[in-house]
N, C-alpha and C positions, 0 to 999 in steps of 0.2 A: 134626209137622212142623216146618220151620227155619221162624223169623221173617225177616221182610225188612227190607232198610235202609228206616229211616223218615226219614231228613235228604233234604234238597235235593240232596246230593250223593252218588251211589253209592260206596261205601268203597273199592270196587275200581276206581273210573275211572280210564282209561288218561290222564287231565287232571290225576291227583294227581301232585305235585312234578316238572310241567316246566316248565322255564324260562321265566321271564317272569310267574309268577305268587308270591304270599306263600309263604313257608318254612309247612310245615305240621308242628306239634308234635303227638307222641302221649306222652302222660304215661300211663306202664304201672304196675301194681301197687298200683292205687287199691282201698282195701278199705271205705271209708266214703261214703253220698251225699253227706256235706258236702265230700269230696275231690275226688269228681268235681264237684262243685257250683263250687268254686273252680278246678277246672282250666279248666271252660267259659267263667268269666268273664274267667279269663287270657288266652283266646283259641286254647285246644288244639283242634285239630282231630279227634283222635282220644282213646279214654281205653283201657287196656288192663286186663282182668280175667284174674287168673291163675287156674288150674284145675291146679295142678302142688302137690301136699300137701309137698313138703320145702321149697317156700318160705314165707319169712315173710309173704309177699303172698297167699298162697292164699286162696280163697273158697270157702266152701260154695254149694250151689246157691240155698239161700233166701236167704242174704245178697247173692249177685250178683244174684238176681231184682231184688231190692229196689233194689239199687244201678242196674241198668240202668234199671228202670221210672222212676227219677227223673231220669234223663240227660235233659238237654233234647233237644229237635228238632233234627237237625242234628249232633249230636255221634255221631260213628261210635264204636260200642262194640265192640270186639276182644278174643274170648275166646282167651287162651292156653293152649295144649296142648303137652304133650311125649310123645311117643310113644304117644299114646293110643288106646286100642283103641274099635273101633265103639261098644260099649256105654256107654264113659267119654263117648265126644262125643254119643250119641245123649241121654244122660241129663240133659247141661247143653242142648244145641242145643234140646231139646223143652220146656225152662220156662225158659231165661232169653232175652231178645231181644236176639240178636247181629247185628250188622252185616255181619261179618268173622270168619273164624277164621285166628288165629295158630299155625302148627306151628313148635316150637322146639325139636325134638330131632334124630332120626337119619332122617326121613321121607325116605323116597325120590322121586323126581319122580312114580312110578306112582302112591304112596301120596297123595301133594298131589291128583292128578287124580282119584282114587277119592274123597277126601274132598270135593272141589269138586262133582264130579258128584252123589253120593248127596244130599248137604243143599242144594245149590244156593244156598252163600254163598260169595262171593270168600274165596280163603285169599292169606294172606300167608304167606310161607317165609322163617324166618331162617336164615343160614348164616354159621356163626363165621368169621372172616376173620384170618389171622395171616402168611399169605406169598401170592405171586402165584397157587400152585397153587390157593389158595383161592377167589380171586376168578375163575377158570376152572371151578371146581366148582360156584359160584354160577349161572354160565351155564347148566348143565344144567337148572335149574328156570325158565328164562324160558318155554318152552312150557307148563307146567304150571300156576304160579302166577300170578295177579293182581297181586301184588306182591313185592317181596323185601325183607328186613331186613337187611342187613349190620352183622353185630355181632362184636365182639371174641370171637376163639376163647377158650372159658374154659380158665383154667388148670389143669394137670393135678391131678387129685384134687377139683377144685372140685365142691361138691354139687350147683349148679345151672347151668345151661347159658347163662345171661344174668342181667343185674341184679348182676353181680360188681364194678362199677366200675372195669373196665379197657378201657383204650382200645387200637386198633390203628393202624397208620400210615395215616393218611388219604391219603398221596400214593397209596396201592395202588391206589385206585379214581377219582382225580383223572383227569378227562378220557374215563375210561370211558363209553362208549353202552351202553343197556340196552333190549332190547326192551318191558320193562315198569316201571313206577313203583318206585322205590326208595326205602328209609330208611336213614341212617345211625344207627346205635347203638355203644354201648360206652364208659364213662366218660367220658360228656356231663355238663358241669355248666353251670351260670349263666357262670362265668368262662372257659370254652375253647368254648362252642358256637359263636360266632363265628366263631372260629379253625378251627374243624372245617369249618365251611360254606365257608369261604373255601378252604381246602386240599383239600377233596374235592369240590366242586360240587354236593353235595347239595341237594336242596329241599325234604327231609322229613327230621325228625329223631325220634327216641324216647329219652326219658329215664325213668328208673327210680330208682336209689341217688342220683343226683347231685341231687336234690331232694328227700331225705329228712331229719330230724334224727333218726332212727333207723329199723332195718329195718323196712317196710312201713309206716311213718308219714311220709306227705308233708308238708311245710311250704309252706303257703300262699304265702309271701312268695318262697320257692326257685323256687315254680312260675311265680310272677308274672315274677319276675328271668329266668328261663330262656327264657319266651316272647318277654318282649322282647329279650333279648339275640339270641334266633334271628331275630326280625324285623329286626334292626341288622347281621344277618352274611350279607346277600346284596345283591347290586346289580342 
């Protein structure tokens, strides 16, 4: 069976990321309970646990379970999968208390709906952005996903679909109106997140490599600096 959201706010709430509220931060690719604790203390609203073996941030089920159970109540735990099979999803969701599933591969809107309906968890769909046509493609998921994550399209031959430290032109999404909450990702760091928020109009941001001292190793000081900068980057 799937675990349910335990925090005071549903991870897929349509209030998330709406204008007027504080910017919400997702720190993705955490690998230890201490990193989750640091993210929570810094003020993050979401933490991402990666279930994609090629990633240096990938977790086994036992490690992920320990991390998830140690997370404070109210911190949304997001499981990141890339083109996962039903069996792969089931193995994780049955044992790890997730609040949301992030699909970061080539999943179709139909697959997003299928995952959402089968496991009863909110789904965030990541879409790689490089040009206007990608923004239009993202709109095809509005009726299927609970949230969208607009990430920089991975470079050609990149081994990972995200977490590559690459940004896209934030002006591509400036002023866009979406039917579901959305999150900005791709190449964000403490020194550029305020600019990214101002340029894109985002109310939620996702960071991974931009707060690491080495691949898969989150730096608590950089996480604090990122969350603080994100908080100063909206009006």
